[in-house]
C-alpha positions as a printed NumPy array, in Angstrom:
array([[-26.928,   7.353,  -0.933],
       [-28.521,   4.513,   1.028],
       [-27.518,   1.807,   3.46 ],
       [-28.442,  -1.822,   2.907],
       [-29.062,  -4.672,   5.338],
       [-27.625,  -8.173,   5.259],
       [-29.786, -10.41 ,   3.082],
       [-27.532, -13.365,   2.2  ],
       [-27.128, -16.149,   4.744],
       [-23.639, -17.063,   5.896],
       [-22.751, -20.529,   4.604],
       [-22.623, -23.305,   7.237],
       [-18.988, -24.09 ,   6.436],
       [-18.073, -20.423,   7.005],
       [-19.914, -20.365,  10.32 ],
       [-18.07 , -23.533,  11.318],
       [-14.746, -21.981,  10.332],
       [-15.464, -18.886,  12.433],
       [-16.718, -20.818,  15.453],
       [-13.319, -22.184,  16.515],
       [-10.164, -20.196,  17.357],
       [ -7.971, -20.467,  14.276],
       [ -4.42 , -21.837,  14.763],
       [ -1.372, -21.114,  12.61 ],
       [  0.282, -23.354,  10.02 ],
       [  3.884, -24.366,  10.754],
       [  5.697, -27.314,   9.178],
       [  2.508, -28.845,   7.831],
       [  0.74 , -28.784,  11.213],
       [ -1.916, -26.528,  12.699],
       [ -0.488, -25.27 ,  15.986],
       [ -1.275, -22.691,  18.643],
       [  0.936, -19.689,  19.29 ],
       [  3.886, -20.326,  21.586],
       [  2.368, -17.76 ,  23.95 ],
       [ -1.109, -19.368,  23.665],
       [ -2.45 , -15.887,  22.853],
       [ -5.239, -15.084,  20.394],
       [ -6.353, -11.81 ,  18.869],
       [ -9.841, -10.764,  17.759],
       [-10.966, -10.36 ,  14.166],
       [-13.722,  -7.802,  13.62 ],
       [-16.59 ,  -7.603,  11.158],
       [-16.1  ,  -4.088,   9.719],
       [-19.79 ,  -3.778,   8.813],
       [-20.781,  -4.022,  12.475],
       [-17.614,  -3.509,  14.508],
       [-18.29 ,  -6.781,  16.312],
       [-15.784,  -9.565,  16.998],
       [-16.471, -12.535,  14.714],
       [-13.405, -14.758,  15.176],
       [-10.306, -15.423,  17.258],
       [ -6.931, -16.16 ,  15.663],
       [ -3.634, -17.378,  17.115],
       [ -1.328, -14.44 ,  17.76 ],
       [  2.076, -15.18 ,  16.29 ],
       [  5.163, -13.588,  17.793],
       [  8.95 , -13.847,  17.515],
       [  9.08 , -17.445,  18.744],
       [  6.438, -18.54 ,  16.246],
       [  8.358, -16.826,  13.452],
       [ 11.482, -18.676,  14.603],
       [  9.633, -21.998,  14.387],
       [  8.23 , -21.182,  10.967],
       [ 11.596, -20.06 ,   9.588],
       [ 13.228, -23.223,  10.894],
       [ 10.579, -25.31 ,   9.141],
       [ 10.952, -23.388,   5.881],
       [ 14.751, -23.592,   6.103],
       [ 14.66 , -27.355,   6.537],
       [ 12.117, -27.739,   3.762],
       [ 14.328, -25.751,   1.394],
       [ 17.694, -27.236,   2.338],
       [ 16.679, -30.858,   2.894],
       [ 13.095, -31.404,   1.802],
       [ 11.864, -32.568,  -1.588],
       [ 10.431, -29.226,  -2.712],
       [ 13.724, -27.741,  -3.915],
       [ 16.048, -30.726,  -3.896],
       [ 14.206, -33.526,  -5.717],
       [ 10.735, -32.385,  -6.817],
       [ 10.59 , -31.511, -10.502],
       [  9.34 , -28.105, -11.669],
       [  6.549, -29.955, -13.456],
       [  5.375, -31.483, -10.178],
       [  5.488, -28.089,  -8.459],
       [  3.348, -26.713, -11.244],
       [  0.83 , -29.557, -10.913],
       [  0.458, -28.901,  -7.177],
       [ -0.155, -25.212,  -7.861],
       [ -2.758, -26.065, -10.487],
       [ -4.403, -28.375,  -7.982],
       [ -4.5  , -25.507,  -5.487],
       [ -6.152, -23.258,  -8.095],
       [ -8.774, -25.942,  -8.697],
       [ -9.476, -26.212,  -4.96 ],
       [ -9.899, -22.436,  -4.657],
       [-12.49 , -22.551,  -7.412],
       [-14.253, -25.479,  -5.758],
       [-14.531, -23.42 ,  -2.541],
       [-15.145, -20.095,  -4.285],
       [-18.325, -19.17 ,  -2.424],
       [-16.731, -19.952,   0.929],
       [-13.744, -17.736,   0.129],
       [-15.965, -14.951,  -1.182],
       [-17.97 , -14.942,   2.053],
       [-14.835, -14.945,   4.196],
       [-13.445, -11.992,   2.216],
       [-16.687, -10.055,   2.52 ],
       [-16.99 , -10.677,   6.256],
       [-13.342, -10.011,   6.994],
       [-12.623,  -7.085,   4.678],
       [-16.085,  -5.588,   4.185],
       [-16.098,  -5.711,   0.389],
       [-19.336,  -6.599,  -1.418],
       [-19.847, -10.317,  -1.795],
       [-20.756,  -9.754,  -5.441],
       [-17.309,  -8.223,  -6.102],
       [-15.411, -10.936,  -4.223],
       [-17.192, -13.569,  -6.301],
       [-16.32 , -12.079,  -9.684],
       [-12.933, -10.475,  -8.947],
       [-10.951, -11.492,  -5.857],
       [-11.542, -15.239,  -5.951],
       [-11.269, -15.887,  -9.723],
       [ -8.19 , -13.673,  -9.972],
       [ -6.5  , -15.549,  -7.103],
       [ -7.143, -18.922,  -8.741],
       [ -5.967, -17.561, -12.093],
       [ -2.747, -16.269, -10.538],
       [ -1.819, -19.702,  -9.179],
       [ -2.691, -21.329, -12.502],
       [ -0.665, -18.762, -14.461],
       [  2.366, -19.095, -12.187],
       [  2.111, -22.893, -12.319],
       [  2.945, -22.588, -15.997],
       [  6.114, -20.667, -15.226],
       [  7.47 , -23.396, -12.925],
       [  8.819, -25.292, -15.958],
       [ 10.038, -22.209, -17.82 ],
       [ 12.564, -20.621, -15.48 ],
       [ 15.648, -20.853, -17.657],
       [ 19.183, -19.588, -18.035],
       [ 21.207, -18.706, -21.125],
       [ 24.366, -19.805, -22.894],
       [ 26.71 , -16.85 , -23.296],
       [ 29.417, -16.403, -25.958],
       [ 32.397, -14.718, -24.302],
       [ 34.129, -11.719, -25.832],
       [ 37.609, -13.072, -25.074],
       [ 39.99 , -13.799, -27.94 ],
       [ 40.157, -17.429, -26.837],
       [ 36.415, -17.738, -26.231],
       [ 36.255, -21.199, -27.824],
       [ 38.19 , -22.574, -24.884],
       [ 35.238, -21.961, -22.585],
       [ 31.609, -22.96 , -22.32 ],
       [ 29.613, -20.479, -20.261],
       [ 26.003, -20.353, -19.173],
       [ 23.68 , -18.95 , -16.525],
       [ 20.982, -20.612, -14.488],
       [ 18.239, -19.176, -12.323],
       [ 17.903, -20.701,  -8.881],
       [ 15.324, -20.131,  -6.115],
       [ 16.413, -17.463,  -3.694],
       [ 15.639, -19.666,  -0.675],
       [ 13.491, -18.949,   2.374],
       [ 11.102, -16.068,   1.773],
       [  9.169, -13.977,   4.273],
       [  6.009, -12.47 ,   2.814],
       [  3.909,  -9.795,   4.507],
       [  0.602,  -8.953,   2.865],
       [ -2.026,  -6.206,   3.354],
       [ -5.712,  -6.252,   4.167],
       [ -7.28 ,  -4.682,   1.075],
       [ -7.322,  -7.854,  -1.081],
       [ -6.502, -10.588,   1.451],
       [ -6.736, -13.741,  -0.687],
       [ -5.556, -12.114,  -3.893],
       [ -2.49 , -10.599,  -2.207],
       [ -1.652, -14.007,  -0.751],
       [ -1.828, -15.446,  -4.275],
       [  0.3  , -12.631,  -5.712],
       [  3.003, -13.448,  -3.18 ],
       [  2.789, -17.237,  -2.916],
       [  2.38 , -18.018,  -6.622],
       [  5.731, -16.845,  -8.016],
       [  7.69 , -17.925,  -4.941],
       [  6.298, -21.462,  -5.245],
       [  6.925, -21.547,  -8.984],
       [ 10.554, -20.59 ,  -8.377],
       [ 11.005, -23.336,  -5.761],
       [ 11.226, -21.164,  -2.652],
       [  9.81 , -21.968,   0.775],
       [  7.686, -19.393,   2.513],
       [  6.542, -17.829,   5.757],
       [  3.401, -15.806,   5.043],
       [  2.168, -13.215,   7.525],
       [ -1.343, -12.041,   6.659],
       [ -2.61 ,  -8.679,   7.86 ],
       [ -3.931,  -8.846,  11.398],
       [ -7.173,  -7.2  ,  10.224],
       [ -7.901,  -9.903,   7.616],
       [ -6.195, -13.249,   8.347],
       [ -9.124, -15.586,   7.685],
       [ -8.884, -16.365,   3.963],
       [ -5.119, -16.944,   4.204],
       [ -5.677, -19.495,   6.965],
       [ -8.394, -21.214,   4.935],
       [ -5.993, -21.213,   1.985],
       [ -3.474, -22.975,   4.209],
       [ -5.948, -25.819,   4.677],
       [ -6.232, -26.196,   0.901],
       [ -2.434, -26.064,   0.534],
       [ -2.226, -29.141,   2.762],
       [ -5.113, -30.778,   0.908],
       [ -3.373, -30.175,  -2.419],
       [ -0.343, -32.115,  -1.176],
       [  2.386, -29.502,  -0.72 ],
       [  5.253, -30.913,   1.386],
       [  5.457, -29.869,   5.021],
       [  7.305, -26.638,   5.688],
       [  6.966, -25.292,   2.144],
       [  4.221, -22.831,   3.137],
       [  3.943, -21.633,   6.723],
       [  1.272, -19.107,   7.736],
       [  1.794, -17.072,  10.903],
       [ -0.866, -14.465,  11.707],
       [  0.049, -11.715,  14.108],
       [  0.726,  -8.013,  14.448],
       [  3.178,  -6.11 ,  12.274],
       [  5.123,  -4.732,  15.216],
       [  5.863,  -8.24 ,  16.526],
       [  5.47 , -11.048,  13.992],
       [  6.087,  -8.839,  10.95 ],
       [  9.145,  -7.159,  12.431],
       [ 10.613, -10.504,  13.533],
       [ 10.136, -11.931,  10.042],
       [ 11.771,  -8.947,   8.317],
       [ 14.761,  -9.059,  10.657],
       [ 15.257, -12.831,  10.811],
       [ 18.83 , -13.827,   9.845],
       [ 17.764, -17.132,   8.238],
       [ 15.302, -15.463,   5.851],
       [ 16.882, -14.9  ,   2.445],
       [ 14.304, -12.491,   1.08 ],
       [ 11.334, -10.487,   2.317],
       [  8.432,  -9.345,   0.128],
       [  6.105,  -6.701,   1.49 ],
       [  2.944,  -5.009,   0.267],
       [  1.648,  -2.098,   2.3  ],
       [  2.324,   1.513,   3.144],
       [  5.505,   3.349,   2.185],
       [  6.118,   4.209,   5.843],
       [  6.148,   0.546,   6.883],
       [  8.125,  -0.372,   3.756],
       [ 10.965,   1.807,   4.98 ],
       [ 10.904,  -0.022,   8.326],
       [ 11.08 ,  -3.341,   6.449],
       [ 14.203,  -2.145,   4.631],
       [ 15.842,  -1.154,   7.912],
       [ 14.965,  -4.466,   9.559],
       [ 16.325,  -6.401,   6.573],
       [ 19.757,  -4.802,   6.723],
       [ 21.147,  -7.24 ,   9.293],
       [ 21.867, -10.028,   6.809],
       [ 21.329,  -7.897,   3.669],
       [ 18.398, -10.056,   2.628],
       [ 16.822,  -9.255,  -0.712],
       [ 13.748,  -7.017,  -0.509],
       [ 10.821,  -6.333,  -2.828],
       [  8.215,  -3.727,  -1.946],
       [  4.817,  -2.829,  -3.371],
       [  3.947,   0.374,  -1.56 ],
       [  1.691,   3.404,  -1.632],
       [  0.393,   5.617,  -4.385],
       [ -1.284,   8.922,  -5.101],
       [ -2.074,   8.267,  -8.707],
       [ -3.031,  11.017, -11.182],
       [ -6.044,  10.367, -13.401],
       [ -6.014,  12.806, -16.321],
       [ -9.08 ,  13.645, -18.429],
       [ -8.729,  15.643, -21.652],
       [-11.578,  17.595, -23.217],
       [-11.561,  15.479, -26.412],
       [-12.608,  12.336, -24.513],
       [-16.135,  10.931, -24.487],
       [-17.1  ,  12.421, -21.141],
       [-19.603,   9.797, -20.03 ],
       [-16.913,   7.156, -20.448],
       [-14.404,   9.316, -18.584],
       [-16.849,  10.023, -15.741],
       [-17.609,   6.334, -15.227],
       [-13.897,   5.523, -15.444],
       [-12.901,   8.224, -12.966],
       [-15.52 ,   7.017, -10.485],
       [-14.306,   3.435, -10.817],
       [-10.699,   4.572, -10.427],
       [-11.328,   5.933,  -6.935],
       [-14.362,   4.081,  -5.578],
       [-13.305,   0.545,  -6.548],
       [-12.696,  -1.474,  -3.369],
       [-13.834,   1.529,  -1.279],
       [-10.755,   3.469,  -2.425],
       [ -8.638,   1.022,  -0.414],
       [ -6.413,   0.363,  -3.401],
       [ -2.797,   1.499,  -3.691],
       [ -3.266,   2.384,  -7.356],
       [ -6.518,   4.337,  -6.81 ],
       [ -6.976,   7.341,  -9.09 ],
       [ -7.161,   9.684,  -6.118],
       [ -5.971,  12.836,  -7.934],
       [ -8.351,  13.734, -10.761],
       [ -7.045,  16.322, -13.236],
       [ -9.561,  17.548, -15.817],
       [ -9.005,  19.943, -18.714],
       [-10.702,  23.199, -17.77 ],
       [-13.433,  23.443, -20.469],
       [-14.995,  20.176, -19.252],
       [-13.98 ,  20.304, -15.584],
       [-17.396,  21.146, -14.14 ],
       [-19.168,  18.538, -16.24 ],
       [-16.744,  15.768, -15.291],
       [-16.487,  16.422, -11.554],
       [-20.232,  16.925, -11.19 ],
       [-20.725,  13.663, -13.062],
       [-18.343,  11.821, -10.739],
       [-20.101,  13.372,  -7.719],
       [-23.448,  12.158,  -9.04 ],
       [-22.007,   8.679,  -9.436],
       [-20.778,   8.864,  -5.83 ],
       [-24.217,   9.871,  -4.544],
       [-25.795,   6.828,  -6.192],
       [-23.49 ,   4.336,  -4.486],
       [-25.345,   2.115,  -2.018],
       [-23.45 ,   1.57 ,   1.233],
       [-23.998,  -1.456,   3.43 ],
       [-23.07 ,  -4.966,   4.367],
       [-21.221,  -6.84 ,   1.683],
       [-23.794,  -9.613,   1.98 ],
       [-26.551,  -7.52 ,   0.423],
       [-26.644,  -7.848,  -3.391],
       [-27.64 ,  -4.164,  -3.604],
       [-24.462,  -2.994,  -1.853],
       [-21.924,  -1.305,  -4.103],
       [-19.57 ,  -0.156,  -1.346],
       [-18.968,  -1.769,   2.007],
       [-17.23 ,  -0.355,   5.076],
       [-13.591,   0.476,   5.481],
       [-11.617,  -2.342,   7.013],
       [-11.197,  -1.087,  10.59 ],
       [-11.883,   1.667,  13.081],
       [ -8.257,   2.754,  12.617],
       [ -8.816,   3.177,   8.885],
       [-12.084,   4.997,   9.546],
       [-10.272,   7.478,  11.775],
       [ -7.523,   7.929,   9.175],
       [ -9.868,   8.684,   6.284],
       [-12.231,  10.95 ,   8.228],
       [ -9.207,  12.766,   9.623],
       [ -8.024,  13.533,   6.089],
       [-11.505,  14.705,   5.137],
       [-11.615,  17.053,   8.109],
       [ -8.149,  18.369,   7.253],
       [ -9.036,  19.014,   3.62 ],
       [-12.311,  20.787,   4.426],
       [-10.639,  22.917,   7.123],
       [ -8.008,  23.967,   4.561],
       [-10.663,  25.069,   2.077],
       [-11.516,  22.009,  -0.013],
       [-15.21 ,  21.693,  -0.852],
       [-17.051,  18.352,  -0.998],
       [-19.368,  17.991,  -4.001],
       [-20.435,  14.66 ,  -2.538],
       [-19.853,  12.959,   0.777],
       [-17.359,  14.479,   3.154],
       [-17.611,  12.357,   6.284],
       [-18.621,   9.186,   8.054],
       [-21.834,   7.414,   7.094],
       [-24.045,   6.107,   9.899],
       [-22.989,   5.219,  13.418],
       [-22.463,   1.449,  13.11 ],
       [-19.55 ,  -0.115,  11.292],
       [-16.75 ,   1.706,   9.515],
       [-18.579,   3.401,   6.634],
       [-17.351,   6.557,   4.877],
       [-19.289,   8.481,   2.245],
       [-17.827,   8.389,  -1.285],
       [-16.349,  11.881,  -1.548],
       [-15.385,  14.269,  -4.355],
       [-13.365,  17.298,  -3.218],
       [-12.78 ,  20.453,  -5.267],
       [-11.133,  23.84 ,  -4.53 ],
       [ -7.982,  22.016,  -3.454],
       [ -4.39 ,  23.276,  -3.6  ],
       [ -1.294,  21.23 ,  -4.381],
       [  0.114,  21.784,  -0.885],
       [ -2.896,  20.262,   0.905],
       [ -2.464,  16.931,   2.683],
       [ -5.458,  15.519,   0.786],
       [ -3.565,  16.164,  -2.46 ],
       [ -0.109,  15.056,  -1.359],
       [ -0.713,  12.108,   0.978],
       [ -2.266,   8.699,   0.401],
       [ -5.699,   8.604,   2.06 ],
       [ -6.583,   4.995,   1.151],
       [-10.306,   5.582,   1.152],
       [-13.115,   6.637,  -1.204],
       [-11.88 ,  10.226,  -1.563],
       [-10.871,  11.894,  -4.827],
       [ -9.445,  15.411,  -5.129],
       [-10.321,  17.094,  -8.437],
       [ -8.381,  19.97 , -10.003],
       [ -8.479,  21.597, -13.427],
       [ -5.668,  22.326, -15.88 ],
       [ -5.635,  24.752, -18.798],
       [ -2.633,  23.784, -20.894],
       [ -1.905,  20.101, -21.615],
       [  1.799,  20.948, -21.34 ],
       [  1.392,  21.802, -17.66 ],
       [ -0.067,  18.483, -16.585],
       [  3.167,  16.483, -16.434],
       [  4.89 ,  18.459, -13.639],
       [  1.623,  18.523, -11.675],
       [  1.175,  14.768, -12.093],
       [  4.731,  14.253, -10.841],
       [  4.249,  16.488,  -7.805],
       [  4.205,  13.538,  -5.416],
       [  6.635,  11.122,  -3.783],
       [  4.844,   8.213,  -5.458],
       [  4.892,   6.635,  -8.904],
       [  2.616,   3.614,  -8.855],
       [ -0.056,   4.227, -11.502],
       [ -1.686,   6.84 , -13.695],
       [ -4.727,   7.155, -15.929],
       [ -5.167,   8.987, -19.24 ],
       [ -8.501,   9.656, -20.944],
       [ -8.288,  10.957, -24.522],
       [ -9.284,  10.082, -28.081],
       [ -5.925,  11.376, -29.359],
       [ -3.771,   8.244, -29.518],
       [ -0.628,  10.242, -30.199],
       [ -1.19 ,  12.397, -27.123],
       [ -1.898,   9.276, -25.085],
       [  1.335,   7.565, -26.141],
       [  3.465,  10.666, -25.603],
       [  2.086,  11.257, -22.125],
       [  2.294,   7.577, -21.163],
       [  5.967,   7.559, -22.163],
       [  6.665,  10.581, -19.97 ],
       [  4.743,   9.626, -16.839],
       [  6.908,   8.257, -14.034],
       [  4.547,   5.455, -13.078],
       [  4.754,   1.673, -13.076],
       [  1.343,   1.254, -14.745],
       [ -0.388,   3.671, -17.11 ],
       [ -3.996,   2.948, -18.016],
       [ -5.311,   4.652, -21.161],
       [ -9.111,   4.958, -21.468],
       [ -9.488,   2.351, -18.722],
       [ -8.513,   1.919, -15.08 ],
       [ -7.915,  -0.854, -12.551],
       [ -7.231,  -3.503, -15.182],
       [ -5.168,  -6.26 , -13.538],
       [ -4.026,  -9.574, -14.968],
       [ -1.675, -12.318, -13.819],
       [  0.439, -11.729, -16.947],
       [  0.718,  -7.947, -16.506],
       [  3.582,  -6.691, -14.28 ],
       [  2.534,  -4.327, -11.503],
       [  4.681,  -2.125,  -9.297],
       [  5.923,   1.4  ,  -8.843],
       [  8.566,   4.027,  -9.405],
       [ 10.029,   6.24 ,  -6.7  ],
       [  8.584,   5.647,  -3.213],
       [  5.935,   3.282,  -4.55 ],
       [  8.315,   0.376,  -4.215],
       [ 11.001,  -1.947,  -5.528],
       [ 10.411,  -4.736,  -8.019],
       [  7.271,  -5.939,  -9.764],
       [  4.399,  -8.273,  -8.972],
       [  2.883, -10.641, -11.564],
       [  3.973, -11.411, -15.098],
       [  7.34 , -12.995, -15.804],
       [  8.985,  -9.954, -14.169],
       [  7.984, -11.132, -10.679],
       [ 10.172, -14.233, -10.986],
       [ 13.203, -11.958, -10.667],
       [ 12.067, -11.277,  -7.095],
       [ 12.439, -14.937,  -6.135],
       [ 15.456, -16.161,  -8.11 ],
       [ 19.207, -15.686,  -8.114],
       [ 21.306, -15.791, -11.292],
       [ 24.376, -18.036, -11.239],
       [ 27.072, -17.816, -13.923],
       [ 28.964, -21.008, -14.752],
       [ 32.207, -20.993, -16.748],
       [ 33.768, -24.261, -17.913],
       [ 37.286, -24.49 , -19.315],
       [ 37.342, -26.877, -22.278]])
């Protein structure tokens, strides 16, 4: 394992963007916080402050909700603008993201810590693709005609129509800042909703830059409002606001429960994409080199800061040693460093808070008897780096097995009988994702059908697409992101019955 140094120059436009305190977007205008406060944004590779951002609070949320409410009730977005025009604006936004792809990639790498090479080929293209995909749905949100079962059914004409749910509050996490903004904004815009977006306080920069492109694309004022701030203040005020019709949240299960409580006042609709502790199951009949590479990708992708990470690795006993040692060898080869170095394969965790969380779990697991085959602690003394870690000798009751770590830490356990894997895989409060590695297609289908998980990857992992619904069972959330399923989050169904 090695550490790399920065070797790519920060683009002039990015330096310019970082040089000025960033305001918030409300009603089509860039404004300062009502309190005039700012908060610092840190470079996780160095721990140094690199930007200042307006600190939104309850009053700023009030202003943003008022703007979104007016834009929905009286503005052109919902009342007079055609779905086709909404779709064209979204396509224009996708084009602008692609035109500024390098700028966004650098902002993501600086703000989140992820390798610039990954942001270029994954985060930015996927965000543009999401807006383009959802733009196509703007003209395809339809109702149905319904034949009644009454004896005199011919006396009635009945149909349904899907309508935008209204003003939407959206709270996004820090692990994929631009992509999560796209996941939330895209379907809500396609449906005709107006939005208040609160980016994570750790990573607000790309969302604010996106706001500039939203104005450039020509979206009407008040349709998208972006209010950075802390979860305890701005986020809580948005979830509780009586004029918000729906709140969409991506983040931890613990905070998701607080969102539900805050939303109870006006019984606003809620969708949640929450935590995971996903099982990744390797059978002895699988090509092991493929399984080893897949298991490493499942946990080390995005530094393990991925809700669907394959953080529980279950391997059939005859090949257990070979697989876990192979994954540990992969971990040892990962180059840590600044995301701006092309050699870097894993950057830092996002914050000192996340560093403390992950290293605390590692300490807990090792104290309880888990053994690291690779890694096991912090890397270096500058920035928020953690060694990619493979733990063995773990028990089901350990915190490292039961709780979401959200870092590059996988816990590996063996199983003897394929029949025993299902109850072990389900021994968690979560149900977000799962992985299966086998050449037996029948076994794969049977197990996939039985797993209580929103996504099951077979002989692959971390495959995401704008057309593929994503979300979880149990305490991994409510509702789905992406695909046509996500439109249900942002529409209401109205039944109309006409007497003839």
